[in-house]
C-alpha positions in Angstrom: 18.4 28.3 -3.1 16.3 25.1 -3.4 17.3 22.6 -6.0 14.4 21.9 -8.4 13.2 18.3 -8.5 13.5 16.5 -11.8 10.1 16.0 -13.4 9.4 12.9 -15.4 9.1 13.3 -19.2 5.7 12.8 -20.8 6.3 9.2 -21.8 7.4 8.2 -18.3 4.5 10.2 -16.8 1.9 8.5 -19.0 3.4 5.0 -18.7 3.1 5.3 -14.9 -0.5 6.2 -15.3 -1.0 3.1 -17.6 0.6 1.1 -14.8 -1.9 2.5 -12.3 -4.8 1.7 -14.7 -3.6 -1.9 -14.9 -4.5 -2.4 -11.3 -8.1 -2.5 -12.3 -7.6 -5.5 -14.6 -9.4 -8.7 -13.9 -7.0 -11.2 -15.5 -5.4 -13.8 -13.3 -2.2 -14.1 -15.5 -1.4 -10.5 -16.5 -2.8 -7.1 -15.8 -2.5 -4.5 -18.6 -3.3 -0.9 -18.6 -3.5 1.5 -21.6 -3.7 5.3 -21.8 -4.5 7.2 -25.0 -3.4 10.8 -25.1 -3.6 13.6 -27.6 -1.5 16.8 -27.1 -0.4 15.4 -23.7 -4.0 15.2 -22.5 -5.6 11.9 -21.5 -8.6 11.1 -23.8 -9.2 7.5 -22.8 -8.0 4.6 -20.6 -8.5 0.9 -20.6 -7.5 -2.3 -18.8 -7.9 -6.0 -19.7 -11.1 -7.6 -18.3 -14.2 -9.4 -19.2 -16.9 -7.5 -21.3 -19.7 -5.8 -19.4 -22.1 -8.3 -17.9 -19.8 -11.3 -18.3 -18.1 -12.9 -15.3 -14.4 -12.2 -15.2 -11.6 -14.7 -14.3 -11.1 -13.2 -10.8 -14.8 -13.7 -9.9 -15.0 -17.1 -11.6 -11.8 -18.2 -9.9 -10.4 -19.8 -13.0 -8.6 -19.0 -16.2 -9.1 -21.4 -19.1 -5.8 -20.5 -20.8 -3.9 -21.0 -17.5 -5.6 -24.3 -16.8 -4.7 -25.5 -20.3 -1.1 -24.2 -20.0 -1.5 -22.1 -23.1 1.6 -19.9 -23.6 1.3 -16.1 -23.6 0.3 -14.7 -26.9 -1.6 -17.8 -28.1 -5.3 -18.9 -28.3 -6.8 -15.5 -27.3 -10.2 -16.8 -28.4 -10.3 -18.9 -25.2 -9.8 -15.8 -23.0 -12.7 -14.0 -21.4 -10.9 -10.6 -21.4 -11.0 -7.7 -23.8 -7.4 -6.3 -24.1 -6.5 -3.0 -22.5 -5.7 -1.4 -25.8 -9.0 -2.4 -27.3 -10.9 -1.0 -24.3 -9.0 2.3 -24.5 -9.7 2.5 -28.2 -13.4 1.8 -28.0 -13.9 4.5 -25.4 -12.4 7.3 -27.5 -13.8 9.0 -30.5 -12.3 8.8 -34.0 -11.2 12.4 -33.8 -9.5 11.8 -30.4 -7.6 8.8 -31.7 -6.4 10.3 -35.0 -2.8 11.4 -34.3 -2.8 10.3 -30.7 -0.4 8.2 -28.6 -1.2 5.0 -26.7 0.8 4.0 -23.6 0.8 0.3 -22.6 2.1 -1.3 -19.4 1.7 -4.8 -18.1 2.3 -6.6 -14.8 2.7 -10.4 -14.4 0.8 -12.4 -11.8 4.0 -12.3 -9.7 3.9 -8.5 -9.7 6.8 -8.0 -12.0 6.7 -5.7 -15.0 6.3 -7.6 -18.3 7.0 -7.0 -21.9 4.0 -5.0 -23.1 4.3 -4.8 -26.9 0.8 -5.1 -28.3 -0.3 -8.4 -29.7 -1.0 -8.8 -33.5 -4.8 -8.2 -33.0 -4.2 -5.0 -31.0 -1.6 -3.8 -33.6 -4.3 -4.0 -36.3 -6.8 -2.1 -34.1 -4.1 0.6 -33.4 -3.4 1.0 -37.1 -7.1 1.2 -37.9 -7.7 3.8 -35.3 -4.9 6.1 -36.7 -2.9 6.2 -33.5 0.4 7.8 -34.4 2.7 6.6 -31.6 2.8 3.6 -29.3 4.9 3.6 -26.1 5.2 0.3 -24.1 7.4 -1.0 -21.4 9.7 -3.9 -22.1 9.7 -5.5 -18.7 13.3 -4.5 -18.0 12.7 -0.9 -17.1 13.0 0.6 -20.6 10.3 2.2 -22.7 10.0 1.6 -26.5 8.4 4.2 -28.8 7.1 3.0 -32.1 5.4 4.5 -35.1 2.6 1.9 -35.9 3.1 2.5 -39.6 6.4 0.7 -39.3 4.4 -2.5 -38.5 3.2 -2.4 -42.1 6.8 -3.2 -43.2 6.6 -6.4 -41.1 4.1 -9.1 -41.4 1.4 -8.3 -38.9 
């Protein structure tokens, strides 16, 4: 009798898809991918990159934030990229987002997995979109699952 292979759970399955989506990112520092699902069906994906029609960092061969040595999480207004979460949110309808889950995975320039908790700006967009669950990788091989409403208890 053949032994049945262990299938990944839904969170692991979709975070792996978010990792694959991140390979399309055009950021020189970090590549992020996001997948929005509802009832375990993908409704939208997004990766970080320049808006349509604008030259991205890879094509320009430069990153303003990197050149200015700006730490991660600061001075986003200098960045050309739209975040993966934002791109995934704007590609889904309000009905698809309401009660959905977003999966976020990021890869550093050195190809190692990085902490992928959404930034403050993305947290506000997630709350506004009525996404019900956020799953992100912590860079150490673990996944974190968060109800975005818990962010309201913190200062976001």
